[in-house]
C-alpha positions as CSV (number, residue, x, y, z in Angstrom):
1,M,-8.6,-15.5,-5.6
2,N,-12.0,-14.6,-3.9
3,Q,-10.8,-13.3,-0.6
4,A,-10.3,-9.8,0.7
5,P,-6.9,-8.2,0.6
6,T,-4.9,-8.3,3.9
7,G,-6.2,-5.8,6.3
8,M,-9.4,-5.4,4.6
9,A,-11.4,-8.5,5.7
10,P,-15.0,-8.3,5.2
11,Q,-17.0,-7.1,8.1
12,K,-20.1,-9.2,9.1
13,A,-22.8,-7.4,10.9
14,K,-24.6,-9.5,13.5
15,I,-28.1,-7.9,13.8
16,P,-30.9,-10.3,15.1
17,G,-33.6,-10.8,12.7
18,Y,-31.6,-9.6,9.6
19,K,-29.5,-11.4,7.0
20,H,-26.1,-10.1,6.1
21,R,-24.8,-10.5,2.6
22,Q,-21.7,-9.1,0.8
23,I,-21.5,-8.3,-2.9
24,P,-17.9,-7.9,-4.3
25,N,-17.3,-4.5,-6.0
26,M,-14.3,-5.7,-7.7
27,T,-13.5,-8.5,-10.1
28,P,-11.0,-11.3,-8.8
29,A,-8.1,-9.7,-10.8
30,M,-8.8,-6.3,-9.2
31,M,-8.8,-8.1,-5.7
32,E,-5.4,-9.7,-6.5
33,L,-4.0,-6.3,-7.6
34,M,-5.4,-4.7,-4.3
35,Q,-3.8,-7.5,-2.2
36,A,-0.4,-7.0,-4.0
37,L,-0.6,-3.3,-3.3
38,T,-1.6,-3.6,0.4
39,Q,1.1,-6.4,1.0
40,G,3.7,-4.3,-0.7
41,L,3.2,-1.4,1.8
42,T,5.0,-3.1,4.5
43,P,8.8,-3.6,4.1
44,G,10.1,-7.0,3.1
45,A,6.8,-8.0,1.3
46,A,7.4,-9.7,-2.1
47,S,5.4,-7.5,-4.4
48,G,5.5,-4.7,-7.0
49,T,6.1,-2.1,-4.4
50,D,8.9,-3.8,-2.7
51,F,11.3,-1.6,-4.6
52,L,9.6,1.5,-3.4
53,S,9.6,0.2,0.1
54,K,13.4,-0.5,0.1
55,L,14.1,2.9,-1.3
56,A,11.8,4.7,1.2
57,G,13.5,2.8,3.9
58,G,17.0,3.9,2.8
59,D,18.2,0.3,1.7
60,E,21.9,0.9,1.1
61,S,22.2,-1.9,-1.5
62,M,19.4,-0.2,-3.6
63,F,21.3,3.1,-3.6
64,E,24.5,1.4,-4.4
65,Q,23.0,0.1,-7.7
66,L,21.5,3.5,-8.5
67,E,24.8,5.3,-7.6
68,A,27.1,2.9,-9.5
69,P,27.1,5.0,-12.8
70,A,27.9,8.2,-10.9
71,Y,30.9,6.6,-9.3
72,A,32.1,5.4,-12.5
73,A,31.8,8.8,-14.2
74,F,33.6,10.2,-11.0
75,E,36.6,7.8,-11.5
76,K,36.7,8.9,-15.2
77,L,36.7,12.5,-14.2
78,L,39.5,11.9,-11.7
79,G,41.5,10.2,-14.5
80,Q,41.1,13.3,-16.6
81,T,41.9,15.7,-13.9
82,G,45.0,13.7,-13.0
83,T,46.1,13.6,-16.7
84,R,45.7,17.4,-17.0
85,F,47.6,18.2,-13.8
86,S,50.3,15.6,-15.0
87,D,50.6,17.4,-18.3
88,L,51.2,20.6,-16.4
89,G,53.7,18.8,-14.0
90,A,51.5,19.7,-11.1
91,R,50.1,16.3,-10.0
92,D,51.9,16.5,-6.6
93,S,50.7,20.0,-6.0
94,S,48.1,21.3,-3.5
95,Y,46.1,22.6,-6.5
96,F,45.6,19.0,-7.7
97,E,44.6,17.8,-4.1
98,N,42.2,20.7,-3.9
99,A,40.7,19.9,-7.3
100,V,40.3,16.3,-6.5
101,A,38.8,17.1,-3.0
102,G,36.5,19.6,-4.5
103,Q,35.2,16.9,-7.1
104,G,34.7,14.5,-4.3
105,V,32.7,16.8,-2.3
106,E,30.6,17.9,-5.2
107,L,30.0,14.2,-5.9
108,A,28.9,13.4,-2.3
109,Q,26.6,16.5,-2.2
110,N,24.9,15.5,-5.4
111,L,24.5,11.9,-4.5
112,Q,23.1,12.9,-1.0
113,S,20.6,15.3,-2.7
114,Q,19.6,12.5,-5.2
115,R,19.2,10.1,-2.3
116,L,16.9,12.5,-0.4
117,G,14.9,13.2,-3.5
118,I,14.5,9.5,-4.4
119,R,13.5,8.6,-0.8
120,N,11.0,11.3,-0.8
121,Q,9.6,10.2,-4.1
122,A,9.3,6.7,-3.0
123,I,7.6,7.7,0.2
124,Q,5.1,9.8,-1.8
125,S,4.5,6.9,-4.1
126,L,3.8,4.5,-1.3
127,L,1.5,7.0,0.4
128,G,-0.3,7.4,-2.9
129,N,-0.7,3.7,-3.1
130,S,-1.9,3.3,0.5
131,Q,-4.4,6.0,0.0
132,Q,-5.7,4.4,-3.0
133,A,-6.0,1.1,-1.1
134,L,-7.8,2.7,1.8
135,N,-10.3,4.4,-0.6
136,Q,-11.4,1.1,-2.1
137,R,-14.6,-0.8,-0.9
138,P,-13.9,-4.3,-2.0
139,Y,-17.3,-5.3,-0.7
140,E,-20.9,-3.9,-0.5
141,N,-22.6,-5.0,2.7
142,I,-26.3,-5.6,2.5
143,V,-28.5,-6.1,5.5
144,T,-32.1,-7.4,4.8
145,P,-34.8,-8.7,7.2
146,K,-34.7,-12.4,7.6
147,E,-37.6,-14.4,6.2
148,P,-39.5,-15.8,9.2
149,S,-39.0,-19.6,9.8
150,W,-41.9,-21.9,9.6
151,F,-42.1,-22.0,13.4
152,D,-42.3,-18.1,13.7
153,K,-44.9,-18.0,11.0
154,Y,-46.9,-20.8,12.9
155,L,-46.5,-18.7,16.1
156,Q,-47.8,-15.6,14.3
157,F,-50.7,-17.4,12.9
158,A,-51.7,-19.1,16.1
159,S,-51.3,-15.7,17.9
160,A,-53.4,-13.9,15.4
161,N,-56.1,-16.7,15.7
162,F,-56.0,-16.6,19.4
163,Q,-56.4,-12.8,19.4
164,N,-59.3,-13.1,16.9
165,A,-60.9,-15.8,19.0
166,S,-60.5,-13.7,22.1
167,K,-61.9,-10.6,20.6
168,A,-64.9,-12.8,19.2
169,S,-65.5,-14.2,22.6
170,M,-65.3,-10.9,24.3
171,A,-67.8,-9.4,21.7
172,G,-70.2,-12.3,22.5
173,I,-70.2,-11.8,26.2
């Protein structure tokens, strides 16, 4: 793929009398990687950074997948707590209700803290990716004087000869 990444289209200078050329600073593979990175910085883009974009955006389905093991462990903990209180004959007591409520609150606080941490890490990773993409120069722009056309050369030659002829005739007067 020999085109610039999205948002990084090569700029062409239009300077009269000069030629504009661009020399790629990256291999085609590097350009593909850069394109994948820059496309992944927008939510919904299918790329390697799509996962980070979803996490940074707070996509509930992503967090459900990440939190599933914690909920499974919580259910196991509730079962153990219920067994302990049943063995004591206190399953219908307010102590049991308070223990279960406390475990639920602790789970909610831990999951919320983890969500915030994961979102912040995803945002930082995306910002790092975008900073790297912005620091890249996929092309080097080179501007060189144009070679005069044959007509321009003829005009220069004719003008120089005319000036020389004028000076010679002026010197002879």
